[in-house]
C-alpha positions in Angstrom: 114.2 92.4 94.6 111.8 94.2 96.9 114.3 95.2 99.5 116.5 96.7 96.7 113.6 98.8 95.5 113.0 100.0 99.0 116.6 101.0 99.5 116.7 102.6 96.0 113.8 104.8 97.1 116.4 106.9 99.1 117.6 108.2 95.7 114.4 110.2 95.6 115.4 112.2 98.7 116.3 115.2 96.5 112.7 115.4 95.4 111.4 116.0 99.0 111.9 119.7 98.6 109.8 119.8 95.4 106.5 121.4 95.4 103.9 119.0 96.8 100.3 118.9 95.6 98.1 119.3 98.7 94.7 118.8 97.1 93.4 115.8 95.2 90.3 114.3 93.8 88.2 113.2 96.8 87.4 109.5 97.2 83.7 108.8 98.0 83.4 108.1 101.7 81.1 105.0 101.4 82.9 103.3 98.5 84.8 100.1 98.5 88.2 100.8 97.0 91.4 99.2 95.8 94.4 101.5 95.8 98.1 101.1 94.9 101.2 102.9 96.0 103.1 103.4 92.8 106.8 104.1 93.4 108.1 104.6 89.9 106.1 107.8 89.5 105.1 108.7 93.1 101.3 108.4 92.5 98.4 106.6 94.2 95.8 104.9 92.0 92.3 104.3 93.2 89.4 102.1 91.9 85.9 102.3 93.1 85.0 98.6 93.0 81.3 99.1 93.5 81.0 101.4 90.5 83.7 99.6 88.6 85.4 102.9 88.0 88.9 104.1 88.0 89.3 107.4 89.9 91.9 110.0 89.2 95.4 109.2 90.4 96.8 111.3 93.2 100.2 112.8 92.3 101.6 112.9 95.8 105.1 114.0 94.7 106.7 112.2 97.7 108.6 108.9 97.6 106.1 106.9 99.6 106.5 103.1 99.5 103.5 102.0 101.6 100.4 102.9 103.5 97.5 101.7 105.5 94.0 102.9 106.2 93.2 103.8 109.8 90.2 102.5 111.7 88.1 105.5 110.8 88.2 104.1 107.2 88.8 107.6 105.8 92.4 108.4 106.8 95.2 106.9 104.8 98.6 107.0 106.4 101.6 107.0 103.9 105.3 106.4 104.7 108.6 105.9 103.0 112.2 105.2 103.8 113.3 108.5 102.3 110.5 110.5 103.9 111.0 112.0 107.4 107.3 112.1 108.3 104.3 109.7 108.2 101.7 111.7 106.3 97.9 111.4 106.9 95.4 112.2 104.1 91.6 112.3 104.3 90.3 110.3 101.4 86.9 112.0 101.4 88.5 115.5 101.5 91.3 114.7 99.1 93.9 116.5 101.1 96.7 116.0 103.7 95.4 116.6 107.2 98.4 115.8 109.4 102.1 114.7 109.5 103.8 112.7 112.2 107.5 113.4 112.7 109.2 110.0 112.4 112.6 110.7 110.7 113.7 108.7 107.7 113.9 104.9 107.7 110.3 103.8 107.9 109.8 100.8 105.5 106.7 99.1 106.9 103.7 99.8 109.1 101.1 97.5 110.8 98.0 98.2 112.9 98.3 96.3 116.1 96.5 96.0 119.4 93.0 95.9 117.9 93.8 98.9 115.8 94.8 101.2 118.7 98.5 101.4 117.7 100.7 101.5 114.7 104.0 99.6 114.6 106.6 101.0 112.3 109.6 99.1 111.0 112.5 101.7 111.2 115.6 100.7 109.3 117.5 103.8 110.3 117.2 103.0 114.0 116.9 99.2 113.7 113.8 99.2 115.8 110.1 98.8 115.8 108.4 102.0 116.9 104.9 102.3 118.3 102.6 105.2 117.8 99.0 105.7 119.0 96.3 106.7 116.5 96.8 110.3 117.5 100.4 110.3 116.4 102.1 110.1 119.7 105.1 107.8 119.9 104.5 105.6 122.9 107.4 103.1 122.7 110.4 101.7 120.8 111.9 98.3 120.8 115.3 97.5 119.3 115.3 94.5 116.9 117.6 92.9 114.4 119.2 95.1 111.9 117.0 96.5 109.1 113.6 95.0 110.0 111.2 94.7 107.1 108.4 92.1 107.4 106.0 92.6 110.4 103.3 90.2 111.6 101.1 90.1 114.7 99.7 87.1 116.5 98.8 86.2 120.1 99.8 89.6 121.4 103.2 89.3 119.9 104.9 91.1 117.0 107.2 89.2 114.8 109.8 91.2 112.8 111.9 89.7 110.0 115.0 91.3 108.6 116.3 90.6 105.2 119.9 91.0 106.2 119.9 89.0 109.5 119.3 85.3 110.0 117.4 85.9 113.3 113.7 86.5 113.9 112.8 89.2 116.4 109.8 88.8 118.7 108.2 91.7 120.7 105.7 91.3 123.6 103.0 93.8 122.6 101.7 94.3 126.1 105.0 95.2 127.8 106.8 96.3 124.7 109.7 94.1 125.5 111.9 92.0 123.2 111.5 88.3 123.7 113.9 85.5 122.7 113.8 85.0 118.9 115.1 82.1 116.8 117.3 81.5 113.8 115.8 81.6 110.3 117.1 81.1 106.8 119.1 83.9 105.0 117.5 86.6 102.9 114.1 86.0 104.3 111.2 88.1 103.1 107.4 87.8 103.4 105.7 85.6 106.0 102.4 84.1 107.0 101.2 83.1 110.5 99.2 79.9 111.0 98.2 80.4 114.6 96.0 77.3 114.5 99.0 75.1 113.9 101.5 77.2 115.7 103.5 77.6 112.4 105.3 80.5 110.8 105.7 80.3 107.0 108.6 82.5 105.7 109.6 83.1 102.1 112.7 84.8 100.7 114.8 85.9 97.7 117.9 83.8 98.2 121.5 84.7 99.0 124.4 85.3 96.6 124.0 83.1 93.5 121.5 80.8 95.2 117.9 81.8 94.4 115.3 80.9 97.0 112.8 78.3 95.7 111.3 77.2 99.0 109.0 78.3 101.8 110.4 77.5 105.2 107.9 76.5 107.9 109.0 77.0 111.6 107.4 75.9 114.8 106.4 79.0 116.7 106.9 77.3 120.1 110.6 76.4 119.7 111.8 77.9 116.4 112.5 74.5 114.9 112.4 74.2 111.1 109.5 71.8 110.5 109.7 71.4 106.7 110.3 73.2 103.4 107.9 73.5 100.5 108.8 74.2 96.9 107.5 77.5 95.5 109.9 78.7 92.8 111.1 81.3 92.3 111.5 83.8 95.2 108.3 83.4 97.3 107.9 86.8 98.9 104.3 87.3 99.8 101.4 85.3 101.3 97.7 85.4 102.1 95.2 82.9 103.2 91.5 82.1 103.5 89.8 79.5 105.6 91.0 76.6 103.6 94.0 77.5 101.5 97.3 79.5 101.5 98.3 81.5 98.5 101.9 82.3 97.8 103.3 84.9 95.3 106.7 84.1 93.8 107.9 87.3 92.0 111.0 85.7 90.4 108.8 83.5 88.3 105.6 85.5 88.2 103.8 82.6 89.8 100.9 82.4 92.2 100.6 79.1 94.1 97.6 77.7 95.9 98.5 75.4 98.8 96.7 73.4 101.4 97.6 74.0 105.0 99.8 70.9 104.9 101.7 72.4 101.9 100.1 70.2 99.2 99.9 72.2 95.9 96.3 72.8 94.8 97.1 74.8 91.7 99.2 77.6 90.2 98.8 80.6 87.9 101.3 82.8 86.0 100.2 86.3 86.7 101.6 89.8 86.0 105.2 90.9 85.6 107.4 91.0 88.7 104.4 90.8 91.1 105.1 91.7 94.8 101.7 92.2 96.4 98.8 89.8 97.1 95.7 90.3 99.2 92.1 89.4 99.5 89.3 91.8 98.6 85.6 90.8 98.6 86.4 87.1 98.5 88.7 87.6 95.5 92.5 87.5 95.3 94.2 90.7 94.1 97.7 90.8 92.8 99.8 93.8 91.7 102.3 93.5 88.9 105.2 95.9 89.6 106.5 95.9 86.0 103.1 95.4 84.2 101.4 98.3 86.1 98.3 96.3 86.6 96.2 94.8 89.4 94.6 91.4 88.7 91.3 90.2 90.2 91.5 86.4 90.6 89.0 83.8 91.5 90.6 81.9 94.4 88.8 78.6 93.6 89.6 78.3 89.9 92.7 80.5 89.9 91.5 82.4 86.8 91.9 86.1 86.2 88.5 87.7 86.1 89.5 91.3 85.6 92.6 93.4 85.0 92.9 97.0 86.3 95.4 99.5 85.0 97.2 101.5 87.6 100.2 103.8 87.8 103.8 102.9 87.2 105.4 100.5 89.7 102.5 99.4 92.0 104.5 98.4 95.1 101.8 98.0 97.8 98.1 97.4 97.7 95.8 99.3 100.2 92.1 98.4 100.3 88.9 99.5 102.0 85.8 97.4 102.0 82.5 99.1 102.9 
């Protein structure tokens, strides 16, 4: 399960003192890329999608579990629960350019406020911490224990914890915690449907009961509206204008749903897939145990191309030109 892998990443702490490679193969500045954070071997894989070319992996030698590309489209910020800094690398220069002191515990990051701030989910401090693009910490809001999933909508930040049955909501303007609402246990992964004022949340299940359903909540009052079958362990979501796509890593299934939850199709893809996203109007899925990224046509749900990446792709980071 994804949260177990994140916690297990702390076992790599002893490696933090190891010699770190500070220079890597530069990534062409104007290229459209798909990259993966590979946590089994501490590498980052890159594909230049315009040239259809795999670029050399970066052996970062630090237990990063995720990252994001900043608005300049050249800086990639990398973080990890067992890393005490958020590290910034220039893709075009192929080297580390800065580190922000965060302390250990960072398990997720999200650009918020039109890209002017970064929200970090900190499981050591049980909070969401806000940094500006220059690396200055500007605020911190306490949330439920061990926050993991982060979403932004309507100037609010929604934080979901795997271990707590309560959704945390933060006012992004005033950086104040607002009243949340109860959710199902062992929640993980979410999608916001602002048009319908709905929040779709997946999960792993608790104890011997494996999660097989998506729970849809009313954003206005926290009421559970309905549940949709998506076995097994629906943990990640993405959407386009017409459809919602759900990745269930327990069954290696990708489901295509209409906004009312009606199933439009399904596809078995990868081995233990965690990550799904859109890139150039195509779906991309990373298989954690198959060490591959799959390029999928969202209309027909057919795999068009398979890209080999490093061991244990845990998060996908993209840049479209």
